[in-house]
C-alpha positions in Angstrom: 70.4 -90.3 6.4 68.9 -86.9 5.9 70.3 -83.7 4.6 68.2 -81.5 6.9 70.3 -79.3 9.2 69.3 -77.5 12.4 70.1 -73.8 12.1 69.8 -73.0 15.8 70.7 -69.4 15.2 67.5 -68.9 13.2 65.5 -71.6 15.1 64.7 -73.5 12.0 65.5 -76.7 10.2 66.7 -76.3 6.6 67.0 -78.4 3.5 69.1 -76.8 0.7 68.3 -78.1 -2.8 69.3 -76.6 -6.1 70.6 -73.5 -4.3 67.3 -72.8 -2.6 66.3 -73.4 1.1 63.1 -75.0 2.3 62.7 -74.5 6.1 60.6 -75.4 9.1 60.6 -72.8 11.9 60.5 -74.4 15.3 60.4 -73.9 19.1 61.4 -76.4 21.7 59.4 -76.4 24.9 60.5 -79.2 27.2 60.3 -82.4 25.3 58.0 -80.9 22.6 59.1 -79.7 19.2 56.6 -77.1 18.0 56.4 -76.5 14.2 54.5 -73.2 13.5 55.6 -72.7 9.9 57.0 -74.8 7.0 57.9 -73.2 3.7 59.5 -74.2 0.4 60.5 -71.4 -2.1 58.5 -71.3 -5.3 61.3 -72.9 -7.2 61.2 -76.0 -5.0 57.4 -76.4 -4.8 56.1 -79.5 -6.5 59.5 -81.2 -6.3 59.0 -83.1 -3.0 61.4 -80.8 -1.1 58.9 -80.0 1.6 58.2 -83.7 2.1 61.9 -84.5 2.3 62.3 -81.6 4.8 59.5 -83.0 7.0 61.0 -86.5 6.9 64.3 -85.1 8.1 62.7 -82.9 10.8 60.8 -85.8 12.1 63.8 -88.1 12.0 65.8 -85.5 14.0 62.9 -85.2 16.5 62.9 -89.0 16.9 66.7 -89.0 17.4 66.4 -86.4 20.1 63.5 -88.0 21.9 61.1 -85.1 21.1 57.3 -85.2 20.6 56.1 -83.0 17.7 53.3 -80.4 17.8 52.5 -79.6 14.1 50.9 -76.2 14.2 51.5 -75.5 10.5 48.8 -76.9 8.2 51.5 -78.5 6.0 53.2 -80.2 9.0 49.9 -81.4 10.3 48.9 -82.8 6.9 52.3 -84.5 6.4 52.1 -86.2 9.8 48.5 -87.3 9.2 49.5 -88.9 5.9 52.6 -90.7 7.3 51.6 -93.2 10.0 55.3 -94.1 10.6 55.6 -90.9 12.5 52.3 -91.2 14.5 54.3 -92.0 17.7 55.9 -88.6 17.6 52.7 -86.6 17.8 52.5 -84.4 20.9 
């Protein structure tokens, strides 16, 4: 179970922790989920929030049958470090 929500109005996935929101902007093109930007506010940096956000985003992508194109350097690095999500790479 993940706590990441899809804020379709803002086209971003969000994870709220301690009253602050980490987010991953996205665009869907066909069966591809494009991640151009992932950000955690200063207060959440170093807490693992961005990692939990990415785990949730990738779980949602898997549930929806989407392949992921990590444009953002953080998203790319996360996917490179986590082989369990290699099958999702676009």
